[in-house]
C-alpha positions in Angstrom: 44.6 158.9 -22.8 47.0 161.4 -25.1 49.7 160.4 -25.8 51.1 162.9 -28.6 54.5 161.3 -30.7 57.2 162.2 -32.8 60.7 161.4 -34.0 62.3 162.2 -31.1 59.8 162.9 -28.2 56.3 162.9 -26.7 53.8 164.2 -24.8 51.6 162.1 -22.6 49.9 163.4 -19.1 52.2 164.2 -15.7 51.7 161.5 -13.4 52.3 161.2 -9.6 55.9 159.4 -10.5 57.2 162.3 -12.3 56.9 164.5 -9.4 60.8 163.8 -8.7 61.5 164.7 -11.9 59.5 168.1 -11.9 60.9 169.0 -8.9 64.9 168.6 -10.3 64.2 171.0 -13.1 61.2 173.3 -11.8 63.3 174.1 -8.6 66.5 175.3 -10.4 66.7 178.8 -9.6 67.6 179.3 -13.7 64.4 178.0 -14.9 62.2 179.6 -12.4 63.2 183.0 -12.6 60.3 183.9 -15.2 57.9 181.5 -13.7 55.2 182.6 -11.0 55.3 178.6 -9.7 58.3 177.6 -7.3 58.2 174.5 -5.6 60.3 174.5 -2.2 59.6 170.9 -2.1 58.8 167.2 -3.6 55.6 167.7 -1.5 54.6 171.2 -3.6 54.8 168.8 -6.7 53.0 166.3 -5.4 50.2 168.6 -4.4 50.4 170.3 -7.9 49.8 167.2 -9.5 47.4 165.7 -7.3 44.9 168.9 -7.2 46.6 171.3 -9.2 45.8 169.8 -12.6 43.5 168.3 -14.3 43.6 164.5 -15.9 41.1 165.6 -18.9 41.5 168.6 -21.1 38.6 171.1 -21.9 37.6 171.9 -18.7 37.1 175.7 -17.9 39.2 177.2 -15.9 42.0 174.3 -14.9 45.2 173.4 -16.4 46.1 170.2 -18.1 49.6 169.3 -17.9 51.7 167.3 -20.1 55.0 165.6 -19.5 57.6 166.4 -22.4 59.9 162.7 -22.5 62.3 161.9 -24.7 62.3 158.3 -26.3 65.9 157.0 -25.6 66.5 156.9 -23.0 62.9 157.4 -21.8 62.9 160.3 -19.7 61.0 163.7 -18.6 62.9 166.5 -19.7 60.5 169.1 -19.2 56.4 169.7 -18.9 53.9 171.9 -20.7 50.5 173.3 -19.7 47.2 173.9 -21.0 45.0 176.4 -19.4 41.5 176.4 -20.3 40.1 179.7 -20.0 36.9 180.2 -18.0 35.2 182.5 -20.2 37.0 182.1 -23.4 35.9 178.1 -24.2 37.6 178.3 -27.7 40.9 180.2 -26.7 43.7 178.8 -24.2 46.8 180.0 -22.8 50.0 177.8 -22.6 53.3 177.6 -20.8 56.2 175.4 -21.4 59.4 174.7 -19.4 62.2 172.7 -20.3 65.3 171.3 -18.0 68.2 173.5 -18.5 70.6 170.8 -19.8 67.8 169.8 -22.3 67.7 173.3 -24.1 68.9 174.5 -27.1 68.4 171.3 -28.6 64.6 171.6 -30.5 63.0 169.8 -27.9 60.6 172.9 -27.1 60.1 174.1 -31.0 59.3 170.2 -31.4 57.1 170.3 -28.2 55.3 173.2 -29.1 54.4 172.2 -32.2 52.6 169.2 -31.0 51.0 171.2 -29.1 49.9 173.7 -31.3 48.2 170.9 -33.7 46.6 168.9 -31.2 44.8 172.1 -29.5 44.0 173.4 -33.1 42.6 170.1 -34.8 41.9 167.9 -32.0 40.7 170.4 -29.7 39.3 172.6 -31.9 40.6 176.4 -30.6 40.4 179.6 -32.3 43.2 181.4 -30.4 46.3 180.2 -28.3 48.2 182.7 -26.2 51.2 183.4 -24.2 52.4 185.2 -21.3 56.2 185.8 -20.8 58.7 188.5 -19.7 60.6 190.5 -21.7 63.6 189.3 -19.8 63.2 185.9 -21.1 64.8 186.5 -24.1 64.9 182.2 -25.3 61.2 182.4 -24.8 60.4 184.9 -26.9 62.5 183.8 -29.8 60.8 180.4 -29.4 57.5 182.0 -29.9 58.4 184.0 -32.4 60.1 180.4 -34.2 56.2 179.1 -33.6 55.1 182.1 -35.8 53.2 183.9 -32.6 52.8 187.8 -33.2 53.4 190.0 -30.3 50.3 191.6 -29.3 50.2 193.5 -26.2 53.6 194.9 -23.7 51.8 195.1 -20.4 54.1 197.5 -17.8 54.7 195.9 -14.2 51.1 194.0 -14.6 52.3 190.7 -12.6 53.7 190.5 -9.5 56.5 187.6 -9.3 58.8 187.2 -6.4 57.8 190.5 -4.5 58.3 192.9 -7.5 56.3 193.9 -10.3 57.6 192.8 -13.5 56.3 193.8 -17.3 54.4 191.0 -19.1 54.5 190.5 -23.0 51.6 188.8 -24.4 51.9 186.5 -27.7 49.2 185.0 -29.6 48.2 182.6 -32.7 45.1 182.0 -34.6 43.8 178.5 -35.9 44.1 179.6 -39.5 47.7 180.8 -39.2 49.0 177.7 -37.9 50.7 176.0 -40.8 51.4 172.0 -39.2 54.8 170.3 -40.3 
């Protein structure tokens, strides 16, 4: 079982008992305004955990979702997912969501440092990509702190909440990653 740890947080696979906590922050309009998945009920989160994510990494065309937990108190504060792309076995996409009450404290940066190190060192991946709405300035700043580079800007390429929105793609290569 994966359990990645730093001084303040740890990442572990999401469990069914996490559903209520995930629903609390994922159903917040401030959190989901730039995301495609917006759970309307705890049942949707339970279904997502049961059928939408895998329990082992590296399976093509799946998402491997990890809970972001602070040590004291032992509390789930967000989640990050690794999307193992169907055709690109050496390239992955990731996403991260953090409860608004825990944003601005460095938890997302710390989680991504552990996640990137795991992806490049343990899983031996070549490239990590992220897709972000250009209006989501805090996420863009986070990706740039991770030394990811902006590679593409797509006009109205994703339909979100019945509107076509722009999309920016950021990426980093294994040889560019410098674990702290």
